[in-house]
C-alpha positions as CSV (number, residue, x, y, z in Angstrom):
1,M,181.7,57.7,49.5
2,I,182.1,59.8,52.2
3,L,183.9,62.2,51.3
4,A,183.4,64.9,48.6
5,L,187.0,66.8,47.1
6,N,187.0,70.2,45.5
7,P,189.3,70.5,42.5
8,T,189.5,74.1,43.4
9,N,189.8,74.6,46.9
10,P,192.2,71.4,47.8
11,T,190.0,70.7,51.4
12,V,188.5,67.6,51.7
13,N,184.3,67.6,53.0
14,L,181.9,65.2,54.6
15,L,179.2,64.4,52.7
16,P,175.8,65.1,54.5
17,G,174.2,62.1,56.3
18,A,178.0,60.1,56.2
19,I,179.2,59.1,58.9
20,N,175.6,57.8,60.2
21,E,176.3,55.7,56.8
22,L,179.6,54.7,57.8
23,I,178.6,53.5,61.3
24,A,175.6,51.6,59.8
25,V,178.4,49.6,57.1
26,V,180.3,49.1,60.3
27,R,177.6,47.6,62.5
28,D,176.6,45.8,60.1
29,T,180.4,44.0,59.0
30,N,181.5,44.4,62.2
31,S,184.8,45.5,60.4
32,I,186.0,48.6,59.2
33,T,187.8,48.8,55.3
34,K,190.6,51.4,54.3
35,A,188.2,53.3,52.6
36,D,186.0,53.2,55.7
37,R,189.3,54.5,58.0
38,Y,190.2,56.9,55.4
39,G,186.7,58.6,56.0
40,L,186.9,58.3,59.7
41,M,190.2,60.6,59.5
42,A,188.9,63.5,57.6
43,A,185.7,63.2,60.0
44,I,188.1,63.3,62.4
45,L,190.2,66.3,60.9
46,D,186.8,68.1,60.5
47,E,185.8,71.3,62.8
48,S,182.2,71.5,62.0
49,L,181.5,68.4,63.0
50,S,178.3,67.9,64.9
51,E,178.4,67.1,68.4
52,E,176.1,63.8,67.9
53,D,178.3,62.9,64.8
54,R,181.6,63.0,67.4
55,C,179.9,60.8,69.6
56,S,179.3,58.5,67.3
57,I,182.9,58.5,66.1
58,D,183.9,58.1,69.8
59,R,181.7,54.8,69.9
60,L,182.8,53.3,67.1
61,L,186.5,53.8,68.0
62,R,185.6,52.2,71.3
63,S,184.5,49.5,69.4
64,L,187.6,49.1,67.6
65,Y,189.6,49.0,71.1
66,K,187.2,46.4,72.7
67,G,187.9,44.4,69.4
68,R,184.4,43.9,68.9
69,V,185.2,45.3,64.9
70,K,188.2,44.4,63.5
71,V,190.0,46.0,60.8
72,V,190.1,44.5,57.6
73,D,192.7,45.2,54.4
74,E,189.6,45.4,52.0
75,I,189.2,49.1,49.7
76,S,185.5,48.6,50.5
77,Y,182.6,46.3,50.7
78,V,179.7,46.1,47.8
79,F,176.7,45.3,48.7
């Protein structure tokens, strides 16, 4: 999971290296799961996201748009 929830503060925080992990899993499977999509949504809304992570997300979104990555209904992949 790439998100951390703080019970005293209802914000969603990305775990360090979460975007790189998400990109690696999507690249290996050529698909994005529901959990990945929620993580991606949280990442896009994170104002402190680095420029490198934003570029990685942009590449992932282009891959989705071009059909190289498929959207699947599974919650998550277990390796």
